[in-house]
C-alpha positions, 0 to 999 in steps of 0.5 A: 414799833412806835415813833419814840422807840425809833427816835430813841433807837436813832439816838442810841445807834451811834453810841451803839455802833462806837461801843461795838467798834471799841469792843471789836478793837479790844477783841482783835487787837491782842491778836494782831499785837501777838501775831506781829510780835511773833513775825518780828521775833521770828524775822530776827531769829531767821536773820541771825541764823542765816549769818551764823548757822553755828549759833542755831542752838544757842538761839533756840536756848535763848528763845526759851529763856525769853519766853520765860522772862516774857512770862514773868513781865519785862516792863521797863526793859530798854537794853537796846537803847545803850546801842543806840536804838528806840522803840519808835524804829520797831513795830511801825506796821503794828502802829499802822494797823492800829490807827487804821482800826481806830479810823475805821471805828471813827468813820463807821460812828460818824457815818451812823450818826450822820445817817440817824440825824438825817433821818430824824431831820427828814421826819421832823420836816415831814411833820412840820410840813404837815402842820404847816399844810394844815394851817395853810388849809385853814387860812384858805378856808379848806379846813380839815385836820391832820391825820396821824398814825402814831405818837411822836414829839410833835403830837402835843403840838398838833393836838394843841394847834387843832384845838386852838384852830377849832376855837378860832373858827368857832369864834369867828363863825360867832362873830360873823353870825353877830355881825350879820344880826347887827346889820340886820337890826340896824337895818330893821331900826332904820326901816322902822324909822322911815314910817314915822318920820315920813308921817311927822314930815307930812303932818308938819307940812300941813301944820305949817300951812294951818299955822305958820310960825309955830316953831316949825323950823325947829321941828323941821331941822329935827326931822331932817336930822332924823332923815339923815340918821335914817340914811346913815343907819341903812348905810351902816347895815350895807357895809356890815352886810357886805352888800354896799355897791362900790365902783372901783375906778380911778379917782382924782384926789383933787377933784374929789376933795374939791367936790366934797368942799363944794357940797359943803359950800352952804354950811361953810359960808354960814360959819365963815369958814373957807377950805384950802386945797392946793393942787399937787398935781395928778395923784389918782386913788382906786375907788368910788368917786361918790362914796370917797367924796361922801367919807371926805364930806364927813371928815371936813364937816368934822373939821369945820365944826371944830374950827373957829369962826372965820378959820380954814379947813386945810387939805393936802395930799401926796403919793408914793409907790405904796399908797396915796395919802390925803391930810385934812386938818383944822385950826381948832383946839384939837382932840382930847387925848383920851378921845383919840383912840374911840374917835372912829367908833360908832356912836362915840361922842367925845368931850369936844363933839358938836352937840348936833351930832350922831357920832356916826360920820367918822365911823362911816368915813373910816368904813368907806376907806377901808372897803377901798384898801385904806385906813383913816387915822386921827392926831393932833398937830404939834402947833394945834389943831385936829388932823385926819390922815388918810392912806389909800394903798395901791392894789 
């Protein structure tokens, strides 16, 4: 029997039981009524004959006349009311039987309904558990499918779930493959850059000895920029490939902020910009000291590049049971509002970007913190200036 027929049968079963109960009452109730009426008349005649034996013939004659009247109909006969009797004083046992029959039909119908409802709920719960288990397998990478022997109300949902999961898995595999290809291409580009940059650096050194002062410094700065770009591309390719070596130890936030500022000391002095790092006590995160410092340097450098000469790059940090928070902000003009959603995209350059930047530093910082169970967001402060907000969550 198909699942649809079983479901329909379970729905119709209580109705069928109720109908059969009513039919049974309709069949057996007239017989019970006749038997009860006969017993009452027989009892009345017996009492009357025992008290007045001489009236036996009159009573039998009256019974014959009663049968004739009963066949013709006696609706509305209330003769005994003039002697103070009421209909409620007669037929008590008959009423009890009637109510017992109705109560029995009602209880059987309700019981059948509850049994059918429970069975339907159980079957639904089993199917829901199967579909839930299937999705759990997919989420854990086990895959598979849900075997079904017959059609039911969940069949369409199951088919759509299977199609959706299959398409998502295919899309995921394609995205991972594309990401791997991108990482490989990025690494190849970085390695291809290394050879001409190295050769150009050697040629520049020879040129500097033979003809000093021929704009050597300008070319040297551009080569240094290319070397930095090459190293950044290699780092990004390692991040994309999931092979960036990261340690997971306790990192003191005040210490790593101070180290990041110290590494930027030459640039800060050149621009006459200071870094303010108040000591807020011991706040630690779990991560890699060197890469955390590198990420913070990129954020500080961005603030420095957009600070007015003689300004200050501010830092602050705090912690709660859920995450540690680090704030870095400047006193500049802030971000263009339309640039904020794209600031951490690779190679994106906003309207107020530094002309010498490559658009990689912020993306690298975000990737490093994400690998350490954190994230980075950017916003403008109400009083002016751009602010980076870093949150590293507890493991």
